[in-house]
Every structure is written in C-alpha cells, then in structure tokens.
C-alpha positions as CSV (number, residue, x, y, z in Angstrom):
1,A,30.6,-39.2,-0.2
2,R,29.9,-35.8,-1.8
3,P,28.5,-32.9,0.3
4,S,25.5,-32.9,-2.0
5,D,24.7,-36.5,-0.9
6,F,24.4,-35.4,2.8
7,A,22.2,-32.5,1.8
8,Q,19.9,-34.8,-0.2
9,A,19.7,-37.3,2.6
10,L,18.5,-34.5,5.0
11,F,15.9,-33.5,2.5
12,D,14.8,-37.1,2.2
13,L,14.7,-37.6,5.9
14,G,12.4,-34.5,6.3
15,A,10.1,-35.6,3.4
16,T,9.6,-39.3,4.6
17,L,10.3,-39.5,8.4
18,C,10.7,-36.2,10.1
19,T,7.5,-34.7,8.8
20,P,5.7,-31.9,10.4
21,R,3.1,-32.9,13.1
22,Q,3.5,-36.6,12.4
23,P,7.2,-37.5,12.7
24,A,8.1,-41.3,12.6
25,C,10.5,-41.1,15.4
26,A,10.5,-44.8,16.2
27,V,12.2,-45.6,12.9
28,C,14.3,-42.5,12.5
29,P,18.1,-43.1,12.4
30,W,18.6,-39.7,14.2
31,R,16.3,-40.5,17.1
32,D,19.1,-41.1,19.7
33,G,20.5,-37.5,19.2
34,C,17.3,-35.7,18.5
35,A,16.7,-32.9,20.9
36,G,13.1,-32.6,19.9
37,L,12.4,-36.2,20.7
38,A,14.3,-36.0,24.0
39,E,12.2,-33.0,25.1
40,G,8.9,-34.5,23.9
41,I,8.2,-31.7,21.4
42,A,9.0,-33.5,18.2
43,A,5.4,-33.5,17.0
44,T,5.1,-29.7,17.5
45,L,8.0,-28.9,15.2
46,P,8.6,-26.8,13.2
47,R,7.0,-24.0,15.1
48,R,5.9,-21.0,13.2
49,A,7.2,-17.7,14.2
50,A,4.5,-15.4,15.5
51,K,3.6,-12.8,12.9
52,T,4.4,-9.2,13.8
53,A,1.8,-6.6,13.2
54,R,2.6,-4.2,10.4
55,P,2.9,-0.6,11.5
56,A,0.0,1.6,10.4
57,R,0.6,4.8,8.5
58,H,-1.7,7.5,7.4
59,G,-1.8,10.0,4.6
60,V,-4.1,12.4,2.7
61,T,-4.4,12.6,-1.1
62,F,-5.8,15.5,-3.0
63,C,-7.6,15.1,-6.4
64,V,-7.8,18.4,-8.2
65,I,-10.0,18.2,-11.4
66,D,-10.4,21.0,-13.9
67,R,-13.5,21.8,-15.9
68,H,-12.5,19.5,-18.6
69,G,-12.1,16.5,-16.3
70,G,-8.3,16.7,-16.3
71,V,-6.5,15.6,-13.0
72,L,-3.4,17.1,-11.4
73,L,-0.7,14.5,-11.1
74,R,2.9,14.7,-10.1
75,R,6.2,12.7,-10.0
76,R,7.4,11.4,-6.7
77,P,11.0,12.0,-5.7
78,D,13.5,9.5,-7.0
79,Q,14.5,8.4,-3.5
80,G,12.2,6.4,-1.2
81,L,9.2,4.2,-1.6
82,L,7.5,4.4,-5.1
83,G,10.5,6.6,-6.1
84,G,10.0,8.4,-9.4
85,M,6.5,7.1,-9.9
86,T,3.4,9.2,-10.7
87,E,0.9,10.1,-7.9
88,L,-1.9,12.4,-6.8
89,P,-0.4,15.2,-4.7
90,G,-0.7,14.7,-1.0
91,T,0.9,14.6,2.4
92,D,3.7,12.5,3.8
93,W,2.7,9.2,5.2
94,R,3.1,9.2,9.0
95,D,2.1,7.2,12.1
96,G,-0.8,9.5,13.1
97,A,-3.8,10.5,11.2
98,W,-4.1,14.0,9.7
99,S,-6.8,16.5,10.2
100,A,-8.2,18.1,7.0
101,E,-6.9,21.5,8.0
102,E,-3.2,20.4,8.6
103,A,-3.3,18.2,5.6
104,L,-4.2,21.1,3.3
105,Q,-1.1,22.9,4.6
106,A,1.1,19.9,3.9
107,T,0.2,18.9,0.3
108,G,3.8,19.0,-0.8
109,L,2.8,21.2,-3.8
110,P,5.4,23.8,-4.7
111,K,4.8,27.5,-4.2
112,G,2.6,28.9,-6.9
113,H,-0.4,26.7,-6.3
114,T,-3.4,28.5,-4.8
115,L,-5.7,25.8,-3.5
116,P,-9.4,26.4,-2.7
117,P,-10.4,26.8,0.9
118,L,-11.2,23.8,3.0
119,A,-15.0,24.2,2.6
120,A,-14.7,23.7,-1.1
121,W,-13.2,20.2,-0.8
122,T,-15.2,16.9,-0.7
123,H,-14.1,14.0,1.3
124,A,-14.5,11.1,-1.1
125,G,-13.6,8.4,1.5
126,S,-10.5,6.4,2.2
127,V,-8.5,3.5,0.7
128,G,-6.2,1.0,2.3
129,H,-3.1,-0.6,0.9
130,V,-0.6,-3.1,2.4
131,F,3.0,-2.7,1.7
132,S,5.6,-5.3,2.7
133,H,6.6,-3.5,6.0
134,F,3.5,-1.3,6.7
135,S,-0.1,-0.8,6.0
136,L,-1.4,2.6,4.7
137,T,-4.7,4.3,4.9
138,L,-5.2,7.3,2.6
139,E,-8.0,9.8,3.0
140,I,-9.2,11.1,-0.4
141,F,-10.3,14.8,-0.8
142,C,-11.5,16.2,-4.2
143,V,-12.2,19.6,-5.6
144,R,-13.2,20.9,-9.0
145,V,-11.6,24.1,-10.3
146,P,-11.9,26.0,-13.6
147,T,-8.3,25.6,-14.5
148,I,-5.2,24.0,-13.0
149,R,-1.9,25.9,-13.0
150,V,1.2,23.7,-13.4
151,V,4.1,25.3,-11.7
152,S,6.7,22.5,-11.7
153,N,8.3,20.2,-14.3
154,D,7.3,17.3,-12.0
155,E,3.6,18.1,-12.5
156,H,1.2,17.7,-15.3
157,V,-2.6,17.7,-15.9
158,C,-3.7,14.3,-17.2
159,P,-6.6,14.4,-19.7
160,P,-9.6,12.3,-18.7
161,D,-9.2,10.0,-21.7
162,R,-5.6,9.2,-20.6
163,L,-6.3,8.5,-16.9
164,A,-6.8,4.7,-17.5
165,R,-3.4,4.5,-19.0
166,A,-1.6,6.7,-16.5
167,A,1.5,5.0,-15.0
168,L,0.2,5.0,-11.5
169,P,1.1,2.6,-8.7
170,S,-1.8,0.5,-7.4
171,V,-2.4,2.5,-4.3
172,M,-2.7,5.7,-6.3
173,R,-5.0,3.9,-8.8
174,K,-7.3,3.0,-5.9
175,A,-7.3,6.6,-4.7
176,L,-8.0,8.0,-8.2
177,A,-10.8,5.4,-8.8
178,L,-12.5,6.5,-5.5
179,A,-12.0,10.2,-6.2
180,M,-13.6,9.8,-9.7
181,G,-16.6,7.9,-8.3
182,G,-15.3,4.3,-8.5
183,G,-15.1,4.4,-12.2
184,A,-12.8,4.3,-15.1
185,P,-9.2,5.0,-13.9
186,G,-7.7,1.5,-14.2
187,H,-11.0,-0.1,-13.1
188,A,-9.6,-0.6,-9.6
189,A,-11.7,-3.1,-7.8
190,D,-12.9,-2.5,-4.2
191,D,-10.7,-4.8,-2.1
192,G,-12.5,-4.4,1.1
193,H,-10.2,-1.6,2.2
194,T,-12.1,1.1,0.3
195,Q,-14.7,3.2,2.2
196,H,-17.0,5.4,0.1
197,R,-18.4,8.3,1.9
198,K,-18.5,11.4,-0.2
199,R,-19.3,14.5,1.9
200,R,-18.5,18.1,2.0
201,V,-15.7,19.2,4.3
202,S,-16.7,21.4,7.2
203,A,-14.4,24.4,7.8
C-alpha cells in the first residue's frame, strides 16, 4: 500500500465514523486501541484550545491640519509593524495609556516642529483596531494651524482632495476619518471600536 492510501483512510475514518461529538465507536475498526474510548471522552474530542486574550496596547495619534485642509503625514520606519507605510504622526504603542501631556512630548516628530500648546488641541475620540497578536486603542488629537512646516524627507502635507487616495493602513484610515469628522478619508466605517467625543483638551 502507498503511504497516501493510509493518509486517505484516516481522512475517511474521521469524516464517516470518528466525527466530532457523535463518534460511531461501536463500528470503528480502531475502537480496541482508542485512548479516547477507553477514557470515556471520545464524544468530547477534539477539544478546542482556550483562546488566549490579546495583549492591549495604547497610542496617541496627532492630526495637524493647515488652513487649506492639508494634513501632515509621515512614513513609518522600514522595520517593525506596518514598516514603510504612511501614517499620522503619533506616539509609540505601549501597554499603558498615555496622558495628553506626555503624548505631546513623544510625537516622534523630528526637531524643527513647533507644535501648538496642549490647550490648542481637540480630543476627537478613540479608535480600536485588532492585529493578529494584540489589540490597539488610539486616542486622536487634532489641531488646526495656518501652515505646516515639513522638516524631514519622511513627511509630507497631503492635500484634502488626495486624502481618500492616500496609501494609509486601515488603522490610520480609521483615525483620519475620525479626526476629519467621520467623513471622506477612505469612507472608513465605524466598526464599533470608534468613540466620537470631540472636546477641547484642558491644560
């Protein structure tokens, strides 16, 4: 017999006799050597492994909008998650939540940017996104400025008529849609993880 015949026989056994929750043990040719039948647990097999909870991470994203409606975007580092993709500037993603004060000091923007004081920012709300190995909550802060100074080759100001076509990962598209009032950028739908609560930040 060929090895493939044995493998096919096992598949057929599982499909016809040794089925989940209703195994036909009485007519199974393997019943004498079946550990599950001997222990009286055949009808409970296979057992699903308990799902492990995804770790939760937190970050803050900043949406800087100029008087023409242009938005400051930047390119993520090549290494790491979403490497090389475009994003709104923001903090690292960590286990604990960020306060607005410390987040504004950890935007990751290069030297040369002069950001408005905390009181000038509006908290647009938060968005949630689930990656394969962790869940992420991003707090979104917005500010409008007359002009945006680009100080790095990894940054650019995206005009408002190009935002919908910007090559953003889905988590950033959610954040941008919330920051812009839930509108045009990619028409990101509210998936139940988006919380709208625009309010001025207190210093």
